[in-house]
C-alpha positions as CSV (number, residue, x, y, z in Angstrom):
1,X,-6.9,19.5,-18.9
2,X,-10.2,21.2,-19.5
3,X,-12.4,21.4,-16.4
4,X,-15.8,19.8,-16.9
5,X,-19.3,20.0,-15.5
6,X,-22.8,18.7,-16.4
7,X,-24.7,21.1,-18.7
8,X,-27.6,20.9,-21.2
9,X,-27.5,20.6,-24.9
10,X,-29.8,22.6,-27.1
11,X,-31.9,19.4,-27.5
12,X,-32.3,19.3,-23.7
13,X,-30.0,16.4,-23.1
14,X,-27.3,16.4,-20.4
15,X,-23.9,16.7,-21.8
16,X,-20.4,17.1,-20.5
17,X,-19.1,20.5,-21.4
18,X,-15.5,21.8,-21.3
19,X,-14.9,25.2,-20.0
20,X,-12.0,27.6,-19.5
21,X,-8.7,25.8,-18.9
22,X,-8.1,25.2,-15.1
23,X,-10.3,28.1,-13.9
24,X,-13.2,25.9,-12.7
25,X,-10.7,23.2,-11.6
26,X,-9.0,25.7,-9.3
27,X,-12.2,27.0,-7.8
28,X,-13.5,23.5,-7.0
29,X,-10.2,22.3,-5.7
30,X,-10.3,25.3,-3.3
31,X,-13.7,24.2,-2.0
32,X,-12.5,20.6,-1.8
33,X,-9.5,21.7,0.2
34,X,-11.6,23.6,2.7
35,X,-14.0,20.8,3.0
36,X,-11.1,18.4,3.7
37,X,-9.9,20.6,6.5
38,X,-13.4,20.5,8.1
39,X,-13.4,16.7,7.9
40,X,-10.0,16.5,9.6
41,X,-11.2,18.5,12.5
42,X,-14.1,16.2,13.2
43,X,-14.1,12.8,15.0
44,X,-14.1,9.6,13.0
45,X,-10.9,9.5,11.0
46,X,-9.3,11.7,8.4
47,X,-9.6,11.8,4.6
48,X,-7.1,9.5,3.0
49,X,-4.0,11.8,2.8
50,X,-2.5,10.0,-0.2
51,X,-5.7,9.9,-2.3
52,X,-4.7,10.5,-5.9
53,X,-1.1,9.4,-5.5
54,X,-0.2,6.6,-7.9
55,X,2.4,4.1,-6.7
56,X,4.1,1.7,-9.1
57,X,5.2,-1.3,-6.9
58,X,8.0,-3.4,-8.3
59,X,8.8,-5.0,-5.0
60,X,8.4,-8.5,-3.6
61,X,8.8,-10.5,-0.4
62,X,8.6,-8.3,2.7
63,X,10.5,-5.0,3.1
64,X,9.2,-3.4,-0.1
65,X,5.7,-4.7,0.1
66,X,5.5,-3.5,3.7
67,X,6.3,0.1,2.6
68,X,3.9,0.1,-0.3
69,X,1.1,-1.5,1.8
70,X,1.5,1.4,4.3
71,X,1.2,3.9,1.4
72,X,-1.9,2.0,0.1
73,X,-3.4,2.2,3.6
74,X,-3.2,6.0,3.4
75,X,-5.2,6.0,0.2
76,X,-2.5,5.7,-2.5
77,X,-3.4,3.7,-5.6
78,X,-0.7,1.0,-5.5
79,X,-0.3,-1.1,-8.7
80,X,1.9,-4.2,-7.8
81,X,3.7,-5.4,-10.9
82,X,4.5,-9.2,-10.6
83,X,6.4,-11.8,-12.6
84,X,4.0,-13.4,-15.1
85,X,4.2,-17.1,-14.2
86,X,4.6,-17.1,-10.4
87,X,4.3,-13.5,-9.1
88,X,5.7,-12.4,-5.8
89,X,8.0,-15.0,-4.3
90,X,5.8,-15.2,-1.2
91,X,2.8,-16.4,-3.1
92,X,4.5,-19.9,-3.1
93,X,5.5,-19.8,0.6
94,X,2.8,-22.1,1.9
95,X,1.5,-23.9,3.9
96,X,-0.3,-22.3,5.5
97,X,-2.6,-20.8,3.0
98,X,-6.2,-19.5,2.9
99,X,-8.7,-22.1,1.9
100,X,-10.5,-21.7,-1.4
101,X,-14.3,-21.4,-1.4
102,X,-16.4,-24.3,-2.6
103,X,-17.0,-22.6,-5.9
104,X,-13.3,-22.1,-6.5
105,X,-13.5,-18.3,-6.8
106,X,-13.2,-16.4,-10.1
107,X,-12.9,-18.8,-13.0
108,X,-10.0,-16.8,-14.5
109,X,-8.0,-17.6,-11.4
110,X,-8.9,-21.3,-11.1
111,X,-5.4,-22.4,-12.3
112,X,-3.6,-20.5,-9.5
113,X,-2.5,-22.1,-6.2
114,X,-4.2,-21.0,-3.0
115,X,-3.4,-17.6,-1.5
116,X,-0.5,-18.0,0.9
117,X,-0.9,-16.5,4.4
118,X,2.5,-14.8,4.0
119,X,1.5,-12.9,0.9
120,X,-1.9,-11.9,2.4
121,X,-0.1,-10.3,5.3
122,X,1.5,-7.4,3.5
123,X,-0.4,-6.8,0.3
124,X,-3.8,-5.4,1.2
125,X,-5.2,-2.4,-0.6
126,X,-3.2,-3.1,-3.8
127,X,-3.9,-4.1,-7.4
128,X,-1.9,-6.8,-9.1
129,X,-0.8,-6.9,-12.7
130,X,1.6,-9.2,-14.5
131,X,4.1,-7.8,-17.0
132,X,7.2,-9.3,-18.6
133,X,9.2,-6.1,-18.8
134,X,12.2,-8.0,-20.1
135,X,10.4,-7.9,-23.5
136,X,10.0,-4.7,-25.5
137,X,6.2,-4.6,-25.3
138,X,6.3,-5.2,-21.5
139,X,8.9,-2.5,-21.1
140,X,6.7,-0.1,-23.1
141,X,3.8,-0.8,-20.7
142,X,6.1,-0.1,-17.7
143,X,7.3,3.1,-19.3
144,X,3.7,4.2,-19.8
145,X,3.0,3.5,-16.1
146,X,6.1,5.4,-15.0
147,X,4.8,8.5,-16.8
148,X,1.5,8.2,-14.9
149,X,3.0,7.5,-11.5
150,X,4.0,9.6,-8.6
151,X,6.1,7.0,-6.8
152,X,8.0,3.9,-8.0
153,X,9.3,1.5,-5.4
154,X,11.7,-1.3,-6.3
155,X,13.9,-3.8,-4.5
156,X,16.1,-5.2,-7.3
157,X,19.8,-5.6,-6.9
158,X,21.5,-2.3,-7.5
159,X,21.9,-1.6,-11.2
160,X,19.6,-4.4,-12.3
161,X,16.7,-2.2,-13.4
162,X,19.0,0.3,-15.0
163,X,20.3,-2.5,-17.3
164,X,16.6,-3.2,-18.3
165,X,15.7,0.4,-19.1
166,X,14.0,1.2,-15.7
167,X,16.7,2.7,-13.6
168,X,16.5,6.1,-11.9
169,X,18.0,8.1,-14.7
170,X,15.8,6.5,-17.3
171,X,12.6,6.9,-15.3
172,X,13.5,10.4,-14.2
173,X,13.7,11.5,-17.9
174,X,10.3,10.0,-18.5
175,X,8.8,11.6,-15.5
176,X,10.8,14.3,-13.7
177,X,8.4,14.4,-10.8
178,X,8.7,10.7,-10.1
179,X,9.9,9.7,-6.6
180,X,12.0,6.6,-7.1
181,X,12.6,4.5,-4.0
182,X,15.2,1.8,-4.2
183,X,15.3,-0.8,-1.4
184,X,18.4,-3.0,-1.4
185,X,20.5,-5.1,0.9
186,X,23.5,-2.8,1.2
187,X,22.8,0.5,-0.7
188,X,23.6,1.9,-4.1
189,X,27.4,2.4,-3.4
190,X,30.2,0.6,-1.8
191,X,31.8,-2.9,-2.3
192,X,28.6,-4.7,-1.3
193,X,26.2,-2.7,-3.6
194,X,25.5,-5.7,-5.8
195,X,25.0,-8.2,-3.0
196,X,21.5,-9.6,-2.5
197,X,19.8,-8.5,0.7
198,X,18.3,-11.2,3.1
199,X,17.0,-10.3,6.5
200,X,18.7,-13.1,8.3
201,X,22.1,-12.4,6.7
202,X,21.9,-8.7,7.6
203,X,20.8,-9.6,11.1
204,X,24.1,-11.5,11.4
205,X,26.3,-9.1,9.5
206,X,25.0,-5.9,11.1
207,X,25.2,-6.9,14.8
208,X,21.7,-7.9,15.7
209,X,22.3,-11.6,15.9
210,X,25.4,-11.1,18.0
211,X,23.3,-9.6,20.8
212,X,20.3,-12.0,20.5
213,X,20.3,-15.3,22.4
214,X,21.3,-16.6,25.8
215,X,24.7,-15.7,27.2
216,X,26.0,-19.2,27.1
217,X,24.3,-20.1,23.8
218,X,24.9,-19.5,20.1
219,X,23.7,-16.4,18.3
220,X,20.0,-16.4,17.5
221,X,17.8,-14.7,14.9
222,X,14.7,-12.7,15.8
223,X,11.5,-14.6,15.5
224,X,10.2,-12.4,12.6
225,X,12.1,-10.6,9.8
226,X,12.5,-7.5,11.9
227,X,15.1,-5.9,9.7
228,X,12.9,-6.2,6.6
229,X,9.9,-4.7,8.5
230,X,12.0,-1.9,9.8
231,X,13.4,-1.2,6.4
232,X,9.9,-1.0,5.0
233,X,9.0,1.5,7.7
234,X,12.0,3.6,6.9
235,X,11.2,3.5,3.2
236,X,7.6,4.5,3.8
237,X,8.7,7.5,5.9
238,X,11.3,8.5,3.3
239,X,8.6,8.4,0.5
240,X,6.3,10.6,2.6
241,X,9.1,13.0,3.1
242,X,9.9,13.0,-0.6
243,X,6.3,13.8,-1.4
244,X,6.4,16.8,0.9
245,X,9.7,17.9,-0.7
246,X,8.2,17.6,-4.2
247,X,5.5,20.0,-3.1
248,X,8.2,22.6,-2.5
249,X,10.5,21.8,-5.4
250,X,8.3,20.3,-8.0
251,X,11.0,17.6,-8.6
252,X,11.3,13.9,-8.0
253,X,14.0,12.3,-5.9
254,X,15.9,9.0,-5.7
255,X,15.6,7.3,-2.3
256,X,18.4,4.9,-1.3
257,X,17.1,2.7,1.5
258,X,18.7,-0.6,2.6
259,X,18.6,-3.3,5.2
260,X,22.2,-3.0,6.3
261,X,22.0,0.7,7.4
262,X,18.5,0.2,8.8
263,X,19.8,-2.5,11.0
264,X,22.8,-0.6,12.2
265,X,20.5,2.4,13.0
266,X,18.3,-0.1,14.9
267,X,21.1,-1.0,17.3
268,X,20.2,2.2,19.1
269,X,21.8,2.4,22.5
270,X,24.0,-0.7,21.8
271,X,25.6,1.2,18.9
272,X,26.0,4.3,21.0
273,X,27.6,2.3,23.8
274,X,30.3,1.2,21.3
275,X,30.7,4.6,19.6
276,X,30.9,6.7,22.8
277,X,32.6,4.3,25.2
278,X,34.1,1.6,23.0
279,X,32.0,-1.0,24.9
280,X,31.4,-4.2,23.0
281,X,28.0,-5.9,23.4
282,X,27.1,-9.5,24.2
283,X,24.1,-11.7,24.5
284,X,21.9,-11.4,27.5
285,X,18.9,-13.5,26.6
286,X,15.8,-11.7,27.9
287,X,17.7,-9.9,30.6
288,X,19.0,-6.3,30.5
289,X,22.7,-5.7,30.8
290,X,22.2,-2.6,33.1
291,X,19.0,-3.3,35.0
292,X,18.2,-6.2,37.5
293,X,15.6,-7.7,37.7
294,X,14.6,-7.1,34.1
295,X,14.0,-10.4,32.3
296,X,11.8,-13.4,31.8
297,X,11.2,-15.6,34.8
298,X,9.7,-19.1,34.9
299,X,6.7,-20.0,37.0
300,X,5.0,-23.4,37.5
301,X,3.2,-23.5,34.1
302,X,4.7,-20.7,32.0
303,X,6.8,-17.6,31.9
304,X,6.5,-14.0,33.0
305,X,8.4,-10.9,31.9
306,X,9.2,-8.7,34.9
307,X,10.9,-5.3,34.6
308,X,11.6,-3.7,38.0
309,X,13.5,-0.8,36.5
310,X,14.2,1.2,39.7
311,X,14.7,0.7,43.4
312,X,11.2,1.7,44.3
313,X,9.8,-1.0,42.0
314,X,12.2,-3.6,43.5
315,X,11.0,-2.7,47.0
316,X,7.4,-3.3,46.0
317,X,8.5,-6.6,44.3
318,X,10.4,-7.8,47.4
319,X,7.7,-6.8,49.9
320,X,4.4,-7.5,48.0
321,X,5.3,-10.3,45.7
322,X,8.2,-12.2,47.1
323,X,7.2,-11.6,50.7
324,X,10.9,-11.0,51.5
325,X,11.1,-7.4,52.8
326,X,14.6,-8.1,54.1
327,X,16.0,-7.9,50.5
328,X,15.3,-4.2,50.4
329,X,18.0,-3.5,53.1
330,X,20.4,-6.2,52.1
331,X,23.5,-4.3,50.7
332,X,23.8,-7.0,48.0
333,X,20.4,-6.0,46.6
334,X,19.4,-2.6,47.9
335,X,20.5,-0.7,44.8
336,X,20.4,-1.5,41.1
337,X,24.2,-1.3,40.9
338,X,24.4,-3.9,43.7
339,X,21.8,-6.1,42.0
340,X,23.6,-6.0,38.7
341,X,26.8,-7.1,40.6
342,X,24.9,-10.0,42.3
343,X,22.6,-10.8,39.3
344,X,22.7,-14.6,39.7
345,X,21.7,-14.6,43.4
346,X,18.7,-12.3,43.1
347,X,17.5,-14.0,39.9
348,X,17.6,-17.4,41.6
349,X,15.8,-16.0,44.6
350,X,13.0,-14.6,42.5
351,X,12.8,-17.8,40.4
352,X,12.4,-20.0,43.5
353,X,9.4,-18.0,44.7
354,X,7.7,-17.8,41.3
355,X,8.0,-21.5,40.8
356,X,5.7,-22.1,43.7
357,X,2.5,-21.1,41.8
358,X,1.2,-21.0,38.2
359,X,1.1,-18.1,35.9
360,X,-2.4,-17.0,36.5
361,X,-1.8,-16.7,40.2
362,X,1.1,-14.4,39.7
363,X,-0.7,-12.3,37.1
364,X,-3.3,-11.5,39.8
365,X,-0.6,-10.8,42.4
366,X,1.3,-8.3,40.1
367,X,-1.8,-6.5,38.9
368,X,-2.1,-2.9,40.3
369,X,1.3,-2.8,42.0
370,X,3.0,-0.5,39.5
371,X,5.6,-3.1,38.5
372,X,6.0,-3.6,34.7
373,X,5.1,-7.2,34.0
374,X,3.4,-9.4,31.3
375,X,2.8,-13.0,30.4
376,X,4.8,-14.6,27.6
377,X,1.8,-15.2,25.3
378,X,1.7,-17.5,22.3
379,X,0.1,-16.2,19.1
380,X,-3.4,-17.5,20.0
381,X,-3.2,-15.8,23.4
382,X,-2.0,-12.6,21.7
383,X,-5.0,-12.3,19.5
384,X,-7.3,-13.2,22.5
385,X,-5.7,-10.6,24.7
386,X,-8.4,-8.3,26.2
387,X,-6.6,-5.2,24.9
388,X,-6.3,-6.7,21.4
389,X,-10.1,-7.5,21.4
390,X,-11.0,-4.1,22.7
391,X,-8.9,-2.3,20.2
392,X,-10.1,-4.4,17.2
393,X,-6.7,-5.3,16.0
394,X,-8.0,-7.5,13.2
395,X,-10.2,-6.7,10.2
396,X,-12.5,-9.0,8.3
397,X,-11.9,-8.9,4.6
398,X,-13.8,-10.6,1.8
399,X,-11.3,-12.0,-0.7
400,X,-12.5,-13.0,-4.2
401,X,-10.7,-16.4,-4.0
402,X,-10.2,-17.1,-0.3
403,X,-13.6,-15.9,0.9
404,X,-13.9,-14.3,4.3
405,X,-10.4,-13.9,5.9
406,X,-9.0,-12.0,8.8
407,X,-6.0,-9.7,8.5
408,X,-4.1,-7.6,11.0
409,X,-5.6,-4.1,10.9
410,X,-3.5,-1.0,10.2
411,X,-1.7,-0.1,13.5
412,X,-2.5,3.6,13.6
413,X,-5.8,5.4,14.3
414,X,-6.7,8.9,13.3
415,X,-9.4,10.6,15.5
416,X,-10.2,7.1,16.8
417,X,-10.6,5.5,13.4
418,X,-8.3,3.3,11.3
419,X,-7.8,3.7,7.6
420,X,-10.1,1.2,5.9
421,X,-9.0,-1.9,3.9
422,X,-10.5,-0.8,0.6
423,X,-9.1,-3.8,-1.4
424,X,-8.3,-7.4,-0.3
425,X,-4.8,-8.6,-1.2
426,X,-5.1,-9.3,-4.9
427,X,-4.8,-12.7,-6.6
428,X,-2.0,-12.9,-9.2
429,X,-2.8,-10.7,-12.3
430,X,-6.2,-9.8,-11.0
431,X,-6.1,-6.3,-12.4
432,X,-3.9,-6.8,-15.5
433,X,-6.9,-6.5,-17.8
434,X,-8.2,-3.5,-15.8
435,X,-4.8,-1.8,-16.1
436,X,-4.6,-2.5,-19.8
437,X,-8.1,-1.2,-20.3
438,X,-7.3,1.9,-18.3
439,X,-4.0,2.7,-20.0
440,X,-5.4,1.9,-23.4
441,X,-8.8,3.6,-23.1
442,X,-8.7,6.0,-20.2
443,X,-6.3,9.0,-19.9
444,X,-5.5,8.5,-16.2
445,X,-4.1,12.0,-15.7
446,X,-7.5,13.4,-16.9
447,X,-9.4,10.9,-14.8
448,X,-7.5,11.7,-11.6
449,X,-7.9,15.4,-12.2
450,X,-11.6,14.8,-12.4
451,X,-11.4,12.8,-9.2
452,X,-9.8,15.8,-7.6
453,X,-13.1,17.7,-8.0
454,X,-14.8,15.3,-5.6
455,X,-15.4,16.6,-2.1
456,X,-15.6,13.3,-0.3
457,X,-15.3,9.5,-0.7
458,X,-18.8,9.2,-2.3
459,X,-17.3,10.7,-5.5
460,X,-20.7,12.3,-6.2
461,X,-19.4,14.9,-8.6
462,X,-17.1,12.7,-10.8
463,X,-19.6,9.8,-10.6
464,X,-22.4,12.0,-11.7
465,X,-20.2,13.0,-14.7
466,X,-19.5,9.4,-15.6
467,X,-23.1,8.2,-15.3
468,X,-24.3,11.2,-17.4
469,X,-21.7,10.1,-20.0
470,X,-23.1,6.6,-20.0
471,X,-26.5,7.9,-20.8
472,X,-25.3,10.2,-23.5
473,X,-23.2,7.5,-25.2
474,X,-26.1,5.0,-25.2
475,X,-28.5,7.5,-26.8
476,X,-25.8,8.8,-29.2
477,X,-25.0,5.4,-30.5
478,X,-28.7,4.8,-31.4
479,X,-28.8,8.1,-33.2
480,X,-25.6,7.3,-35.1
481,X,-27.1,4.0,-36.2
482,X,-30.2,5.8,-37.4
483,X,-28.2,8.5,-39.2
484,X,-26.1,5.8,-40.9
485,X,-29.2,4.0,-42.2
486,X,-30.4,7.3,-43.6
487,X,-26.9,8.1,-45.0
488,X,-27.1,11.4,-43.1
489,X,-23.4,12.3,-43.0
490,X,-24.0,15.8,-41.5
491,X,-25.8,14.2,-38.6
492,X,-23.1,11.6,-38.2
493,X,-20.5,14.3,-38.1
494,X,-22.4,16.3,-35.5
495,X,-22.9,13.3,-33.3
496,X,-19.3,12.3,-33.6
497,X,-18.3,15.8,-32.5
498,X,-20.7,15.7,-29.6
499,X,-19.5,12.3,-28.2
500,X,-15.9,13.2,-28.9
501,X,-16.2,16.2,-26.5
502,X,-18.0,14.1,-23.8
503,X,-15.4,11.4,-24.1
504,X,-12.5,13.9,-23.8
505,X,-14.0,15.3,-20.7
506,X,-13.6,12.0,-18.9
507,X,-10.4,10.9,-20.6
508,X,-12.0,8.1,-22.6
509,X,-9.3,8.4,-25.3
510,X,-10.1,5.6,-27.7
511,X,-13.7,6.6,-28.0
512,X,-12.6,10.2,-28.4
513,X,-10.3,9.3,-31.2
514,X,-12.8,7.2,-33.1
515,X,-15.5,9.8,-32.8
516,X,-13.2,12.4,-34.2
517,X,-12.7,10.3,-37.2
518,X,-16.5,9.9,-37.6
519,X,-16.8,13.6,-37.3
520,X,-14.3,14.2,-40.1
521,X,-15.5,11.4,-42.4
522,X,-19.0,12.9,-42.0
523,X,-17.5,16.2,-43.4
524,X,-16.1,14.1,-46.3
525,X,-12.5,14.5,-45.1
526,X,-9.8,12.0,-44.3
527,X,-7.5,14.0,-42.1
528,X,-4.9,11.2,-41.8
529,X,-4.3,11.2,-45.6
530,X,-5.4,14.8,-46.0
531,X,-7.8,13.9,-48.8
532,X,-11.5,14.7,-49.6
533,X,-13.9,11.7,-49.6
534,X,-16.9,10.8,-51.7
535,X,-20.1,10.1,-49.8
536,X,-19.8,6.4,-50.6
537,X,-16.2,6.2,-49.4
538,X,-17.1,8.2,-46.2
539,X,-19.9,5.8,-45.4
540,X,-17.6,2.8,-46.0
541,X,-15.1,4.2,-43.5
542,X,-17.7,5.0,-40.9
543,X,-19.4,1.6,-41.0
544,X,-16.6,-0.4,-39.2
545,X,-15.9,2.6,-37.0
546,X,-19.4,2.4,-35.6
547,X,-18.8,-1.2,-34.4
548,X,-15.3,-0.4,-33.2
549,X,-16.3,2.6,-31.1
550,X,-19.0,0.7,-29.3
551,X,-16.4,-2.0,-28.3
552,X,-14.1,0.7,-27.1
553,X,-16.8,2.4,-25.2
554,X,-18.0,-0.8,-23.6
555,X,-14.4,-1.4,-22.2
556,X,-14.3,2.1,-20.9
557,X,-17.7,1.9,-19.2
558,X,-16.8,-1.4,-17.6
559,X,-13.6,0.0,-16.2
560,X,-15.3,3.1,-14.9
561,X,-18.1,1.2,-13.2
562,X,-15.6,-1.2,-11.6
563,X,-13.5,1.7,-10.4
564,X,-16.4,3.4,-8.7
565,X,-17.7,0.1,-7.3
566,X,-14.3,-0.6,-5.6
567,X,-13.5,3.0,-4.5
568,X,-16.7,4.6,-3.4
569,X,-18.0,4.5,0.1
570,X,-21.5,4.7,-1.4
571,X,-22.7,1.2,-2.1
572,X,-25.3,2.4,-4.6
573,X,-22.7,2.9,-7.4
574,X,-24.8,1.4,-10.2
575,X,-27.8,3.7,-9.7
């Protein structure tokens, strides 16, 4: 790439000039890096650490979308590739769904069903395109995106994408720096490698369901798809590690992440109990196998979770809450070992006392005593929890179809500030045209290197280049029309050369190519056929090109303006 900066032409107009390869780029990147360090040391968040990282998201449902959403939260540009007719499976998992606004939202999305609450939960900060990559043209689009991407995340059955021309080996040849993350049910090897992965099945098969439920009841699944979510977290961490590894090696890597091994790793101490001592686990409901009392207890109108994890806490419970100080010196209850041996008796004793009053009474009684406790809240009570309100655990987002919606905010803060939700969850195929325009008219590698010259999220430098280019193009097209009317081929050639350079500086490839043809035709040369032209034939070739290049420019300008509108913290992006 040629580093670029605003300069002045001999005629006094601002132009975009190319200078020595990479020299200016290195110097400005150095300043940008130092500026970024200063920002990180100040309160109010950090610069998005994955800014400039492009993620090609071929996942659906929950585990994969969770991992790519976390990458998007950190600033990565995540392009979600969906099936053409119905998109991600979870788009159809409703009710519930977000209501559509009275005007129905964007007309081009009017045929779509409402946005499901499930899909909205794990697809913020992403773009959506639809591509049928089972067809040659669609596969060509995906290959082009693979070449431009830093990370590809997929959750197809092992070997499926390879059979379609998008496996690790094929993509690695297209882009040796690509990090290719595969999320499957059981991994890339072994007898179950081609089995589909479902959270509830893996919960059963990898031990979690065996230890979940009441002792005298059947196995029970967890209330949310915990294995899927944990796998998404593991995949996210592995991708971050692979990005760091690539900084050292310059090479991509194939990540093999799966539900089965994630769930076994998640057995934690239960797995260790078996591996170290051969101890088989069982179901204990909400109670702890080794600590008593440590479980949910009923009260008159609800439930409390109480965790008296040591003898000191039990003493406080007996004396201050139960008003039964004699329990402290009773040999059946004086130590945790004794209480485990006499679990049923002490649990019944505690239950009898708690059933005398309602939940709010006991919440006041427990407060400040140092005993771990908490109410069993429903979801409404969870979001109304004083700590949830104080911490701002939801974020208001304006969706182009659903209007104003609330989402759970990113769970981590940096210097007291969460990463922003830059994009609402997309409607199906929302960015397909944008992506096609970009890959067809914008060289994304050049564009992202220009973005690297920006020192903050206002994008002042690159936006200044783009807006200067808009002004140049407008005036140049007028001059081209005048020169054509006068049949001034020399002027047409000069103007073509001028706009070709400006277009190349921003990666506006189609305009660049068309202007190069105008330049050569103005010099009475057809470089494609390697022939000289007459003045008449040159003008006949230039005439349709003048119309064509304006259409190509309009598409590029629209895409660039939209990009800055959506990605700049400065709202005055059209000035």
